[in-house]
Chimera marker file (.cmm) of the C-alpha trace (Angstrom):
<marker_set name="trace">
<marker id="1" x="-16.952" y="-3.262" z="-9.827" r="1" g="1" b="0" radius="0.5"/>
<marker id="2" x="-13.294" y="-4.457" z="-8.851" r="1" g="1" b="0" radius="0.5"/>
<marker id="3" x="-11.963" y="-2.855" z="-6.170" r="1" g="1" b="0" radius="0.5"/>
<marker id="4" x="-8.190" y="-1.483" z="-6.624" r="1" g="1" b="0" radius="0.5"/>
<marker id="5" x="-5.103" y="-2.277" z="-3.863" r="1" g="1" b="0" radius="0.5"/>
<marker id="6" x="-1.704" y="-1.200" z="-3.252" r="1" g="1" b="0" radius="0.5"/>
<marker id="7" x="0.169" y="-3.982" z="-2.024" r="1" g="1" b="0" radius="0.5"/>
<marker id="8" x="3.909" y="-2.732" z="-0.615" r="1" g="1" b="0" radius="0.5"/>
<marker id="9" x="6.856" y="-4.426" z="0.833" r="1" g="1" b="0" radius="0.5"/>
<marker id="10" x="8.976" y="-2.273" z="3.006" r="1" g="1" b="0" radius="0.5"/>
<marker id="11" x="12.640" y="-2.285" z="4.728" r="1" g="1" b="0" radius="0.5"/>
<marker id="12" x="12.649" y="0.990" z="6.912" r="1" g="1" b="0" radius="0.5"/>
<marker id="13" x="16.016" y="2.492" z="7.483" r="1" g="1" b="0" radius="0.5"/>
<marker id="14" x="15.017" y="5.370" z="9.165" r="1" g="1" b="0" radius="0.5"/>
<marker id="15" x="12.090" y="5.381" z="11.699" r="1" g="1" b="0" radius="0.5"/>
<marker id="16" x="11.558" y="8.881" z="12.408" r="1" g="1" b="0" radius="0.5"/>
<marker id="17" x="11.516" y="9.796" z="8.838" r="1" g="1" b="0" radius="0.5"/>
<marker id="18" x="9.343" y="7.046" z="8.375" r="1" g="1" b="0" radius="0.5"/>
<marker id="19" x="7.084" y="8.192" z="10.881" r="1" g="1" b="0" radius="0.5"/>
<marker id="20" x="6.641" y="11.562" z="8.827" r="1" g="1" b="0" radius="0.5"/>
<marker id="21" x="5.957" y="9.752" z="5.524" r="1" g="1" b="0" radius="0.5"/>
<marker id="22" x="2.832" y="8.112" z="7.717" r="1" g="1" b="0" radius="0.5"/>
<marker id="23" x="1.508" y="11.234" z="8.895" r="1" g="1" b="0" radius="0.5"/>
<marker id="24" x="1.934" y="13.107" z="5.575" r="1" g="1" b="0" radius="0.5"/>
<marker id="25" x="0.627" y="9.939" z="3.287" r="1" g="1" b="0" radius="0.5"/>
<marker id="26" x="-2.885" y="9.985" z="5.460" r="1" g="1" b="0" radius="0.5"/>
<marker id="27" x="-3.982" y="13.200" z="2.896" r="1" g="1" b="0" radius="0.5"/>
<marker id="28" x="-3.890" y="11.582" z="0.388" r="1" g="1" b="0" radius="0.5"/>
<marker id="29" x="-5.136" y="8.206" z="1.592" r="1" g="1" b="0" radius="0.5"/>
<marker id="30" x="-8.502" y="10.223" z="2.945" r="1" g="1" b="0" radius="0.5"/>
<marker id="31" x="-9.026" y="12.021" z="0.162" r="1" g="1" b="0" radius="0.5"/>
<marker id="32" x="-8.953" y="8.838" z="-2.450" r="1" g="1" b="0" radius="0.5"/>
<marker id="33" x="-10.599" y="7.024" z="0.344" r="1" g="1" b="0" radius="0.5"/>
<marker id="34" x="-8.159" y="4.226" z="1.141" r="1" g="1" b="0" radius="0.5"/>
<marker id="35" x="-8.703" y="1.560" z="3.508" r="1" g="1" b="0" radius="0.5"/>
<marker id="36" x="-6.025" y="-0.490" z="4.978" r="1" g="1" b="0" radius="0.5"/>
<marker id="37" x="-6.209" y="-4.309" z="4.659" r="1" g="1" b="0" radius="0.5"/>
<marker id="38" x="-2.711" y="-5.101" z="6.092" r="1" g="1" b="0" radius="0.5"/>
<marker id="39" x="-0.496" y="-2.530" z="7.869" r="1" g="1" b="0" radius="0.5"/>
<marker id="40" x="2.692" y="-4.365" z="9.316" r="1" g="1" b="0" radius="0.5"/>
<marker id="41" x="1.446" y="-6.665" z="11.343" r="1" g="1" b="0" radius="0.5"/>
<marker id="42" x="2.831" y="-10.801" z="11.486" r="1" g="1" b="0" radius="0.5"/>
<marker id="43" x="4.087" y="-13.020" z="8.718" r="1" g="1" b="0" radius="0.5"/>
<marker id="44" x="5.380" y="-15.938" z="7.334" r="1" g="1" b="0" radius="0.5"/>
<marker id="45" x="7.474" y="-15.841" z="4.282" r="1" g="1" b="0" radius="0.5"/>
<marker id="46" x="6.865" y="-19.461" z="2.837" r="1" g="1" b="0" radius="0.5"/>
<marker id="47" x="8.506" y="-18.949" z="-0.381" r="1" g="1" b="0" radius="0.5"/>
<marker id="48" x="10.766" y="-16.684" z="-2.051" r="1" g="1" b="0" radius="0.5"/>
<marker id="49" x="11.979" y="-13.301" z="-0.514" r="1" g="1" b="0" radius="0.5"/>
<marker id="50" x="10.342" y="-10.911" z="1.633" r="1" g="1" b="0" radius="0.5"/>
<marker id="51" x="11.153" y="-7.786" z="3.388" r="1" g="1" b="0" radius="0.5"/>
<marker id="52" x="10.311" y="-6.615" z="7.096" r="1" g="1" b="0" radius="0.5"/>
<marker id="53" x="7.084" y="-4.429" z="6.412" r="1" g="1" b="0" radius="0.5"/>
<marker id="54" x="3.656" y="-5.449" z="4.370" r="1" g="1" b="0" radius="0.5"/>
<marker id="55" x="0.950" y="-3.315" z="3.872" r="1" g="1" b="0" radius="0.5"/>
<marker id="56" x="-2.041" y="-3.715" z="1.320" r="1" g="1" b="0" radius="0.5"/>
<marker id="57" x="-4.579" y="-0.705" z="0.955" r="1" g="1" b="0" radius="0.5"/>
<marker id="58" x="-8.180" y="-0.720" z="-1.012" r="1" g="1" b="0" radius="0.5"/>
<marker id="59" x="-9.252" y="1.531" z="-2.490" r="1" g="1" b="0" radius="0.5"/>
<marker id="60" x="-12.888" y="1.653" z="-4.590" r="1" g="1" b="0" radius="0.5"/>
<marker id="61" x="-11.324" y="0.737" z="-7.860" r="1" g="1" b="0" radius="0.5"/>
<marker id="62" x="-8.123" y="0.436" z="-9.613" r="1" g="1" b="0" radius="0.5"/>
<marker id="63" x="-8.496" y="3.610" z="-11.272" r="1" g="1" b="0" radius="0.5"/>
<marker id="64" x="-8.841" y="5.272" z="-7.885" r="1" g="1" b="0" radius="0.5"/>
<marker id="65" x="-5.576" y="3.307" z="-6.504" r="1" g="1" b="0" radius="0.5"/>
<marker id="66" x="-3.420" y="4.794" z="-9.396" r="1" g="1" b="0" radius="0.5"/>
<marker id="67" x="-4.756" y="8.473" z="-9.040" r="1" g="1" b="0" radius="0.5"/>
<marker id="68" x="-3.951" y="8.437" z="-5.214" r="1" g="1" b="0" radius="0.5"/>
<marker id="69" x="-0.518" y="7.466" z="-6.058" r="1" g="1" b="0" radius="0.5"/>
<marker id="70" x="-0.060" y="9.800" z="-8.716" r="1" g="1" b="0" radius="0.5"/>
<marker id="71" x="-1.462" y="12.656" z="-6.581" r="1" g="1" b="0" radius="0.5"/>
<marker id="72" x="0.366" y="15.735" z="-5.847" r="1" g="1" b="0" radius="0.5"/>
<marker id="73" x="-0.637" y="14.541" z="-2.071" r="1" g="1" b="0" radius="0.5"/>
<marker id="74" x="0.766" y="11.012" z="-2.455" r="1" g="1" b="0" radius="0.5"/>
<marker id="75" x="3.942" y="12.610" z="-4.490" r="1" g="1" b="0" radius="0.5"/>
<marker id="76" x="5.364" y="14.835" z="-1.356" r="1" g="1" b="0" radius="0.5"/>
<marker id="77" x="4.689" y="11.477" z="0.875" r="1" g="1" b="0" radius="0.5"/>
<marker id="78" x="6.414" y="9.399" z="-1.212" r="1" g="1" b="0" radius="0.5"/>
<marker id="79" x="9.173" y="11.548" z="-1.224" r="1" g="1" b="0" radius="0.5"/>
<marker id="80" x="9.814" y="10.677" z="2.735" r="1" g="1" b="0" radius="0.5"/>
<marker id="81" x="9.424" y="7.261" z="2.217" r="1" g="1" b="0" radius="0.5"/>
<marker id="82" x="11.959" y="7.215" z="-0.555" r="1" g="1" b="0" radius="0.5"/>
<marker id="83" x="13.931" y="8.785" z="2.219" r="1" g="1" b="0" radius="0.5"/>
<marker id="84" x="13.415" y="6.362" z="4.899" r="1" g="1" b="0" radius="0.5"/>
<marker id="85" x="12.992" y="2.772" z="3.398" r="1" g="1" b="0" radius="0.5"/>
<marker id="86" x="13.155" y="0.557" z="0.667" r="1" g="1" b="0" radius="0.5"/>
<marker id="87" x="10.223" y="-0.121" z="-0.986" r="1" g="1" b="0" radius="0.5"/>
<marker id="88" x="8.441" y="-2.568" z="-3.744" r="1" g="1" b="0" radius="0.5"/>
<marker id="89" x="4.617" y="-0.725" z="-4.501" r="1" g="1" b="0" radius="0.5"/>
<marker id="90" x="2.691" y="-2.474" z="-7.066" r="1" g="1" b="0" radius="0.5"/>
<marker id="91" x="-1.086" y="-1.012" z="-7.874" r="1" g="1" b="0" radius="0.5"/>
<marker id="92" x="-2.983" y="-4.332" z="-8.984" r="1" g="1" b="0" radius="0.5"/>
<marker id="93" x="-6.742" y="-4.950" z="-9.679" r="1" g="1" b="0" radius="0.5"/>
<marker id="94" x="-8.728" y="-7.080" z="-7.531" r="1" g="1" b="0" radius="0.5"/>
<marker id="95" x="-10.788" y="-10.070" z="-8.811" r="1" g="1" b="0" radius="0.5"/>
<marker id="96" x="-14.690" y="-9.617" z="-8.211" r="1" g="1" b="0" radius="0.5"/>
<marker id="97" x="-15.396" y="-12.875" z="-10.474" r="1" g="1" b="0" radius="0.5"/>
<marker id="98" x="-16.335" y="-16.708" z="-9.149" r="1" g="1" b="0" radius="0.5"/>
<marker id="99" x="-14.761" y="-18.426" z="-6.494" r="1" g="1" b="0" radius="0.5"/>
<marker id="100" x="-13.701" y="-21.638" z="-5.858" r="1" g="1" b="0" radius="0.5"/>
<marker id="101" x="-16.834" y="-23.609" z="-4.543" r="1" g="1" b="0" radius="0.5"/>
<marker id="102" x="-17.361" y="-24.742" z="-1.094" r="1" g="1" b="0" radius="0.5"/>
<marker id="103" x="-18.229" y="-28.398" z="-0.498" r="1" g="1" b="0" radius="0.5"/>
<link id1="1" id2="2" r="1" g="1" b="0" radius="0.2"/>
<link id1="2" id2="3" r="1" g="1" b="0" radius="0.2"/>
<link id1="3" id2="4" r="1" g="1" b="0" radius="0.2"/>
<link id1="4" id2="5" r="1" g="1" b="0" radius="0.2"/>
<link id1="5" id2="6" r="1" g="1" b="0" radius="0.2"/>
<link id1="6" id2="7" r="1" g="1" b="0" radius="0.2"/>
<link id1="7" id2="8" r="1" g="1" b="0" radius="0.2"/>
<link id1="8" id2="9" r="1" g="1" b="0" radius="0.2"/>
<link id1="9" id2="10" r="1" g="1" b="0" radius="0.2"/>
<link id1="10" id2="11" r="1" g="1" b="0" radius="0.2"/>
<link id1="11" id2="12" r="1" g="1" b="0" radius="0.2"/>
<link id1="12" id2="13" r="1" g="1" b="0" radius="0.2"/>
<link id1="13" id2="14" r="1" g="1" b="0" radius="0.2"/>
<link id1="14" id2="15" r="1" g="1" b="0" radius="0.2"/>
<link id1="15" id2="16" r="1" g="1" b="0" radius="0.2"/>
<link id1="16" id2="17" r="1" g="1" b="0" radius="0.2"/>
<link id1="17" id2="18" r="1" g="1" b="0" radius="0.2"/>
<link id1="18" id2="19" r="1" g="1" b="0" radius="0.2"/>
<link id1="19" id2="20" r="1" g="1" b="0" radius="0.2"/>
<link id1="20" id2="21" r="1" g="1" b="0" radius="0.2"/>
<link id1="21" id2="22" r="1" g="1" b="0" radius="0.2"/>
<link id1="22" id2="23" r="1" g="1" b="0" radius="0.2"/>
<link id1="23" id2="24" r="1" g="1" b="0" radius="0.2"/>
<link id1="24" id2="25" r="1" g="1" b="0" radius="0.2"/>
<link id1="25" id2="26" r="1" g="1" b="0" radius="0.2"/>
<link id1="26" id2="27" r="1" g="1" b="0" radius="0.2"/>
<link id1="27" id2="28" r="1" g="1" b="0" radius="0.2"/>
<link id1="28" id2="29" r="1" g="1" b="0" radius="0.2"/>
<link id1="29" id2="30" r="1" g="1" b="0" radius="0.2"/>
<link id1="30" id2="31" r="1" g="1" b="0" radius="0.2"/>
<link id1="31" id2="32" r="1" g="1" b="0" radius="0.2"/>
<link id1="32" id2="33" r="1" g="1" b="0" radius="0.2"/>
<link id1="33" id2="34" r="1" g="1" b="0" radius="0.2"/>
<link id1="34" id2="35" r="1" g="1" b="0" radius="0.2"/>
<link id1="35" id2="36" r="1" g="1" b="0" radius="0.2"/>
<link id1="36" id2="37" r="1" g="1" b="0" radius="0.2"/>
<link id1="37" id2="38" r="1" g="1" b="0" radius="0.2"/>
<link id1="38" id2="39" r="1" g="1" b="0" radius="0.2"/>
<link id1="39" id2="40" r="1" g="1" b="0" radius="0.2"/>
<link id1="40" id2="41" r="1" g="1" b="0" radius="0.2"/>
<link id1="41" id2="42" r="1" g="1" b="0" radius="0.2"/>
<link id1="42" id2="43" r="1" g="1" b="0" radius="0.2"/>
<link id1="43" id2="44" r="1" g="1" b="0" radius="0.2"/>
<link id1="44" id2="45" r="1" g="1" b="0" radius="0.2"/>
<link id1="45" id2="46" r="1" g="1" b="0" radius="0.2"/>
<link id1="46" id2="47" r="1" g="1" b="0" radius="0.2"/>
<link id1="47" id2="48" r="1" g="1" b="0" radius="0.2"/>
<link id1="48" id2="49" r="1" g="1" b="0" radius="0.2"/>
<link id1="49" id2="50" r="1" g="1" b="0" radius="0.2"/>
<link id1="50" id2="51" r="1" g="1" b="0" radius="0.2"/>
<link id1="51" id2="52" r="1" g="1" b="0" radius="0.2"/>
<link id1="52" id2="53" r="1" g="1" b="0" radius="0.2"/>
<link id1="53" id2="54" r="1" g="1" b="0" radius="0.2"/>
<link id1="54" id2="55" r="1" g="1" b="0" radius="0.2"/>
<link id1="55" id2="56" r="1" g="1" b="0" radius="0.2"/>
<link id1="56" id2="57" r="1" g="1" b="0" radius="0.2"/>
<link id1="57" id2="58" r="1" g="1" b="0" radius="0.2"/>
<link id1="58" id2="59" r="1" g="1" b="0" radius="0.2"/>
<link id1="59" id2="60" r="1" g="1" b="0" radius="0.2"/>
<link id1="60" id2="61" r="1" g="1" b="0" radius="0.2"/>
<link id1="61" id2="62" r="1" g="1" b="0" radius="0.2"/>
<link id1="62" id2="63" r="1" g="1" b="0" radius="0.2"/>
<link id1="63" id2="64" r="1" g="1" b="0" radius="0.2"/>
<link id1="64" id2="65" r="1" g="1" b="0" radius="0.2"/>
<link id1="65" id2="66" r="1" g="1" b="0" radius="0.2"/>
<link id1="66" id2="67" r="1" g="1" b="0" radius="0.2"/>
<link id1="67" id2="68" r="1" g="1" b="0" radius="0.2"/>
<link id1="68" id2="69" r="1" g="1" b="0" radius="0.2"/>
<link id1="69" id2="70" r="1" g="1" b="0" radius="0.2"/>
<link id1="70" id2="71" r="1" g="1" b="0" radius="0.2"/>
<link id1="71" id2="72" r="1" g="1" b="0" radius="0.2"/>
<link id1="72" id2="73" r="1" g="1" b="0" radius="0.2"/>
<link id1="73" id2="74" r="1" g="1" b="0" radius="0.2"/>
<link id1="74" id2="75" r="1" g="1" b="0" radius="0.2"/>
<link id1="75" id2="76" r="1" g="1" b="0" radius="0.2"/>
<link id1="76" id2="77" r="1" g="1" b="0" radius="0.2"/>
<link id1="77" id2="78" r="1" g="1" b="0" radius="0.2"/>
<link id1="78" id2="79" r="1" g="1" b="0" radius="0.2"/>
<link id1="79" id2="80" r="1" g="1" b="0" radius="0.2"/>
<link id1="80" id2="81" r="1" g="1" b="0" radius="0.2"/>
<link id1="81" id2="82" r="1" g="1" b="0" radius="0.2"/>
<link id1="82" id2="83" r="1" g="1" b="0" radius="0.2"/>
<link id1="83" id2="84" r="1" g="1" b="0" radius="0.2"/>
<link id1="84" id2="85" r="1" g="1" b="0" radius="0.2"/>
<link id1="85" id2="86" r="1" g="1" b="0" radius="0.2"/>
<link id1="86" id2="87" r="1" g="1" b="0" radius="0.2"/>
<link id1="87" id2="88" r="1" g="1" b="0" radius="0.2"/>
<link id1="88" id2="89" r="1" g="1" b="0" radius="0.2"/>
<link id1="89" id2="90" r="1" g="1" b="0" radius="0.2"/>
<link id1="90" id2="91" r="1" g="1" b="0" radius="0.2"/>
<link id1="91" id2="92" r="1" g="1" b="0" radius="0.2"/>
<link id1="92" id2="93" r="1" g="1" b="0" radius="0.2"/>
<link id1="93" id2="94" r="1" g="1" b="0" radius="0.2"/>
<link id1="94" id2="95" r="1" g="1" b="0" radius="0.2"/>
<link id1="95" id2="96" r="1" g="1" b="0" radius="0.2"/>
<link id1="96" id2="97" r="1" g="1" b="0" radius="0.2"/>
<link id1="97" id2="98" r="1" g="1" b="0" radius="0.2"/>
<link id1="98" id2="99" r="1" g="1" b="0" radius="0.2"/>
<link id1="99" id2="100" r="1" g="1" b="0" radius="0.2"/>
<link id1="100" id2="101" r="1" g="1" b="0" radius="0.2"/>
<link id1="101" id2="102" r="1" g="1" b="0" radius="0.2"/>
<link id1="102" id2="103" r="1" g="1" b="0" radius="0.2"/>
</marker_set>
């Protein structure tokens, strides 16, 4: 079964409130078995626009990723993020099919 992912691009405007968001989101992320794949870190924008921070969270499946976002636990945390940052967030299903053959 394909995993589910959140992909978020974030510009933080208030670091102290954003830290509160990071603390608050742990409840939902733990409950829904989220795992950080990318959390900040170096990046190179090679095409298009970007934001200053990038996050990729992995969930057991797409349905769990959606349930986490819609959960009361995350909705409480989200209010802090929205007060502290401008964000683009998508939930996407991973790919579990054939890969290019290596030579």
